N, C-alpha and C positions, 0 to 999 in steps of 0.2 A: 741040473740042479745047482744052485749057488753054493759056493764054498763057505762064504760067510756073508750074512746080510748086515746091512746097516753099520758101516764104519763111522764112528763119530770123529770129531776134529782131532782128538788125541791120537787115534789110530792113523789118521791122515798125516799128521805131523811126524809120525814114526816112519812113514813111507816116503814123504817128500821133503826136500830141503827148503822149500819155499816158506816164507814167513810174511806177516803183515808188512806192507800192504799188498804184496804180490801173491799171497795164497788165495786162489780163486775157486777152491773146492771146499764146500762146507760139510758135506755128508756123502757117503757112498751108500746107496740103497740096494744095489745088487752087483755082485761080482762073480763071474764064472771064469776061473783061471784058464788062461789060454784061449779064451773066447771073447768075453765082453764085460763091460762095466756100465753101470748107470749111476750117475752122481748128481748132486744138487749144488747150485750156487744161489744163495739168497741175495738178491740185488737190492740194496737199500740206498736211500738218498744220501747216506753218510759216506758213500764211496768217494774217494778223492777225485776221481776223474770227472765226476758230475759237475764240479766247480767250473770246468772249462769246456765241457762237451755235452751239451751246449747250454749256456745260461738261458733260462726261460723255457727250454725244451730238452731236458736231460735224457740222453741216449747213451747206453753202454757202447763204447767203441768196438767195432768188429774185431780188431786185433786182440782185444781182451777176451772176446768170446772164443777166439781160436786158442789163446793161451790157456783158458779154462779147460778147453777140450784136450789140449796137449797135456795138462796136468792130470786130468782124469786118465788119459792114455798112459801116462807115466806110472800112475798107481797100478793100473792093470799090468803093465810090463814088470814092475818091481814085485808085485805079488805073485805073478805067474812064475817068474824066475827065482823067487824067494831071495830077493836082494835086500830087503829091509834090514837096516842095521849093519850092512857090510861096508858102507862108505861108497858103494858104486852108485852112479847117477845115470839117469836117462836124459840124454841131450836131444833136444828138438833139432832136426836137421833140414827138413823140407816141408813146404806147404804146397799142395797141389789142388787145383779145382775148387778154390774157395768161392762160395756163393753166399750172399747175405739176402735173406728173404723177408725179414721183418725187424723192426726196431725192438730193442730190449730196454724197458723203462724201469725206474725205481718202483719197488713193491712187488716185482716179479720173482717167482721161483724159476730159475733157469735150469732146465733138465739137460744134463750132459750125457751123451751116449757115445761109446766108442767100441769098435769091433776090430779084432786082429784080422788083417787081410794077408799078411805075410810075416813069418817069424823065422829069422835065421839066428845064428849064435849071438851076433852083436847088433844087428839091424832089424828093426821091426817096422811094419807099416800098419796103419789104422785108418778105417773109414769112420768118420765122426759126424754127429749132428747135435746141434743145440736146439731146444724148443721151449716154448712157454705155453702151458696148458694145451699141449698137443700140436701147436702151430710151430713149424720149423722156422727158426730165425737164422741159422747158419749151418752150412754143410762144408766139409773139408776133408781131404786126405792128408795124413800126417806121416812123415818118416822120422824115426828116432833111433838113436844109437846108445847102447849100453857102454859106459866107460867107467 
């Protein structure tokens, strides 16, 4: 059972240090501390990266999909370890097995899913996937460190 459903952007801002234009998580729809998180990124044509990636065929860069997944994983880590408001941060350390399956275009709701695969005192590993309407767009394993 989820600890708390539906974190809005105010709650996300309490957990993450990221701010516009690099905050890539708009809502948390499900969180089970120590296990998993599901979050949403609303992808709009107003995103800065669409100006150059690519004119006439806007596609969200894969690295930003991975960053969005890392931020969702960071929220999971911060909430699991009850670090919100402590000044401690979750630092992205490694990307493994990144695969891009489909483009992400303006107007999409990008679903971000992350699961703990390993949790030690300061280093955590997550298996992540992003999807649009159930179609996987990106899969990656992420390692992060609490500092």
